[in-house]
C-alpha positions as CSV (number, residue, x, y, z in Angstrom):
1,M,150.4,55.7,89.1
2,R,150.8,55.0,85.4
3,F,148.4,57.8,84.6
4,I,150.1,60.2,86.9
5,L,153.5,59.5,85.2
6,L,151.9,60.1,81.8
7,L,150.4,63.4,82.9
8,I,153.8,64.5,84.3
9,A,155.2,63.9,80.9
10,F,152.2,65.7,79.5
11,I,153.0,68.8,81.6
12,V,156.7,68.7,80.5
13,S,155.8,68.4,76.9
14,T,153.2,71.1,77.0
15,F,154.9,73.8,79.0
16,S,158.5,73.4,77.9
17,S,160.4,73.1,74.7
18,H,160.6,69.6,73.2
19,A,161.7,67.9,70.0
20,Q,159.7,69.2,67.2
21,R,157.0,66.9,66.0
22,I,154.4,68.6,63.8
23,A,151.6,67.6,61.6
24,V,149.8,69.8,59.1
25,C,146.4,68.7,57.9
26,D,144.9,70.2,54.8
27,A,141.5,69.4,53.5
28,Y,141.1,69.9,49.7
29,H,137.9,68.9,47.9
30,D,137.2,65.3,49.0
31,T,140.8,64.6,50.2
32,I,142.6,65.3,53.5
33,Y,146.4,65.5,53.3
34,V,148.4,65.1,56.5
35,G,152.1,65.9,56.4
36,E,154.3,65.2,59.4
37,T,157.8,64.9,60.7
38,V,157.1,61.6,62.6
39,R,154.7,59.0,61.2
40,S,153.8,57.7,64.6
41,F,152.3,61.1,65.3
42,V,149.2,59.7,63.6
43,S,147.5,56.8,65.3
44,P,145.0,54.6,63.4
45,V,141.9,54.0,65.5
46,G,139.5,51.6,63.8
47,H,138.4,53.4,60.6
48,Y,139.6,56.7,62.0
49,Y,142.9,58.5,62.6
50,F,143.9,60.4,65.7
51,M,146.6,63.0,66.5
52,T,147.5,65.0,69.6
53,D,150.4,67.2,70.6
54,V,149.7,66.3,74.2
55,D,152.5,63.8,73.9
56,G,152.6,62.5,77.4
57,I,149.0,61.5,77.6
58,N,148.7,60.2,74.1
59,P,149.1,56.4,74.9
60,I,146.3,56.3,77.4
61,I,144.0,58.3,75.2
62,V,144.6,56.0,72.2
63,A,144.0,53.0,74.4
64,N,140.6,54.3,75.4
65,I,139.4,55.8,72.1
66,S,140.3,52.5,70.4
67,K,137.5,51.0,72.5
68,W,135.1,53.8,71.8
69,A,135.8,53.5,68.0
70,A,135.1,49.8,68.1
71,R,131.6,50.5,69.4
72,G,130.8,52.5,66.3
73,P,129.6,55.8,67.8
74,G,130.5,57.8,64.7
75,M,132.9,60.7,64.5
76,D,131.1,63.0,67.0
77,G,130.6,60.2,69.5
78,L,134.3,59.3,69.3
79,V,135.4,63.0,69.7
80,D,133.0,63.7,72.5
81,S,133.9,60.5,74.4
82,S,137.6,61.5,74.1
83,M,136.9,64.9,75.5
84,R,134.9,63.6,78.4
85,F,137.7,61.2,79.3
86,L,140.3,63.9,79.1
87,K,138.2,66.3,81.1
88,R,137.6,63.9,83.9
89,E,141.2,62.7,84.3
90,S,142.9,66.0,83.7
91,T,140.6,67.8,86.2
92,A,141.3,65.3,88.9
93,Y,145.1,65.4,88.3
94,F,145.5,69.2,88.1
95,T,143.3,69.7,91.1
96,T,145.7,67.4,93.0
97,V,148.7,69.4,91.7
98,R,147.1,72.7,92.7
99,R,146.2,71.5,96.2
100,A,149.8,70.2,96.7
101,D,151.6,73.3,95.4
102,P,149.4,76.3,94.6
103,K,152.4,78.5,93.7
104,F,153.7,76.0,91.2
105,F,150.2,75.7,89.7
106,D,149.6,79.4,89.4
107,D,153.1,80.6,88.4
108,S,154.4,77.7,86.3
109,L,151.3,75.9,84.9
110,M,148.9,78.8,84.6
111,E,151.7,81.3,84.0
112,G,149.7,83.9,86.1
113,R,146.9,83.8,83.6
114,A,143.2,82.9,83.8
115,N,143.5,80.2,81.1
116,V,146.2,78.3,79.2
117,L,146.2,76.1,76.1
118,L,147.1,72.6,77.0
119,G,147.2,71.2,73.5
120,H,145.1,69.8,70.6
121,L,143.3,66.7,69.5
122,C,142.6,66.0,65.9
123,F,140.4,63.3,64.3
124,L,140.1,62.1,60.7
125,G,137.3,60.0,59.5
126,T,134.6,59.5,56.8
127,E,131.0,60.6,57.4
128,N,128.2,60.5,54.8
129,G,130.7,59.4,52.2
130,R,133.0,62.3,52.7
131,P,136.3,62.8,54.7
132,R,135.9,64.9,57.8
133,L,138.5,66.7,59.9
134,V,137.6,67.6,63.5
135,Y,140.0,69.8,65.5
136,V,139.8,70.2,69.3
137,A,141.7,72.7,71.4
138,V,142.1,71.8,75.1
139,Y,142.3,74.6,77.7
140,M,142.8,74.8,81.5
141,N,141.0,77.6,83.2
142,K,140.8,79.0,86.7
143,G,137.2,78.5,87.8
144,I,135.0,80.2,90.3
145,R,133.1,77.3,91.9
146,H,135.9,74.9,91.0
147,P,139.6,75.8,91.0
148,V,140.4,73.8,87.8
149,V,138.2,73.7,84.8
150,I,139.1,71.9,81.6
151,S,137.3,73.2,78.5
152,F,137.4,72.5,74.8
153,S,136.7,74.2,71.5
154,K,135.6,71.7,68.8
155,E,135.2,72.5,65.1
156,D,135.1,71.0,61.7
157,A,138.2,72.4,60.0
158,Q,139.8,72.7,56.6
159,T,143.2,73.0,58.2
160,A,144.7,71.8,61.5
161,I,148.2,72.4,62.9
162,I,149.4,69.9,65.5
163,G,152.6,70.4,67.5
164,A,153.5,73.9,66.4
165,T,155.3,76.0,69.0
166,K,156.3,79.1,66.9
167,M,156.2,80.5,63.4
168,W,159.0,81.7,61.2
169,P,158.8,85.6,61.1
170,T,158.2,86.6,57.5
171,T,156.6,89.4,55.5
172,K,156.4,87.2,52.4
173,V,152.9,86.2,51.3
174,F,152.6,82.5,50.8
175,G,149.8,80.8,48.8
176,N,149.3,77.5,47.1
177,F,149.4,78.9,43.6
178,G,151.8,76.8,41.5
179,L,152.5,74.4,44.4
180,S,151.5,70.8,44.7
181,R,149.5,69.9,47.8
182,V,152.6,68.3,49.4
183,G,154.8,71.2,48.5
184,W,152.3,73.6,50.1
185,I,152.3,71.4,53.2
186,K,156.1,71.4,53.4
187,T,156.1,75.2,53.2
188,R,153.6,75.5,56.0
189,M,155.4,72.9,58.1
190,A,158.6,74.9,57.8
191,L,156.8,78.1,58.8
192,Y,155.3,76.5,61.9
193,M,158.6,74.9,62.9
194,G,160.3,78.3,62.9
195,R,162.4,77.3,59.9
196,D,163.2,79.2,56.6
197,P,160.4,78.0,54.2
198,D,162.8,78.6,51.3
199,G,165.7,76.7,52.9
200,A,167.0,73.3,51.9
201,G,165.6,71.7,55.0
202,A,162.0,72.6,54.0
203,K,162.3,70.7,50.7
204,R,163.2,67.3,52.2
205,P,160.8,64.4,51.8
206,I,158.1,64.0,54.4
207,D,155.6,61.3,55.3
208,V,152.1,62.2,53.9
209,L,148.8,60.5,54.8
210,V,146.4,60.9,51.9
211,F,142.9,60.3,53.3
212,T,139.8,59.9,51.0
213,R,136.4,58.3,51.3
214,D,138.2,54.9,50.7
215,G,140.5,55.3,53.6
216,G,144.1,56.4,54.2
217,V,147.2,55.7,52.1
218,W,150.8,56.6,53.2
219,M,153.4,58.0,50.8
220,R,156.7,59.7,51.1
221,Q,157.4,62.8,49.0
């Protein structure tokens, strides 16, 4: 029952507008900078950090990946274990939803399409003495043999955007020339929150996690 309630919240957060919580991850040389609107958006998991914009299911994922991290499987083991867990539980849940109300599933959840993006998972860690950022997109697809298929795309990334729902329309070209790393993250956060990147709101202090081979340190700038 607890998992079902979490997944209902997951559906609401994924397919409808919600309070903007966004994190921008930017790898630069041997450092990963993570700027965010809500510090709790980033969860420490052993020696790793984890983020997801699948808000409703976040607590149960964190509870499980904490166990996997403690077993020391490394970054890929941790990420793959998380995907296997999410695939199993989400497939079972959405199959039940489809069976109970096919029209709601097709029209509201799938939006009449063959596949939809459910959200993202993001992992920070150190491997071979260097910081590593792993970015996972989570999809739900209409299958042929199975009506619900949960799939993933996993990549090592230089940049990851978690929680973005739209982007500020602009013809201006933005780059990081002349900007500090935090300043550049603020600009990108504003763009992906649909706000004016030159407005006063985009200049306010944000929480920033600075992650190096020695671990993560929080600051506010």
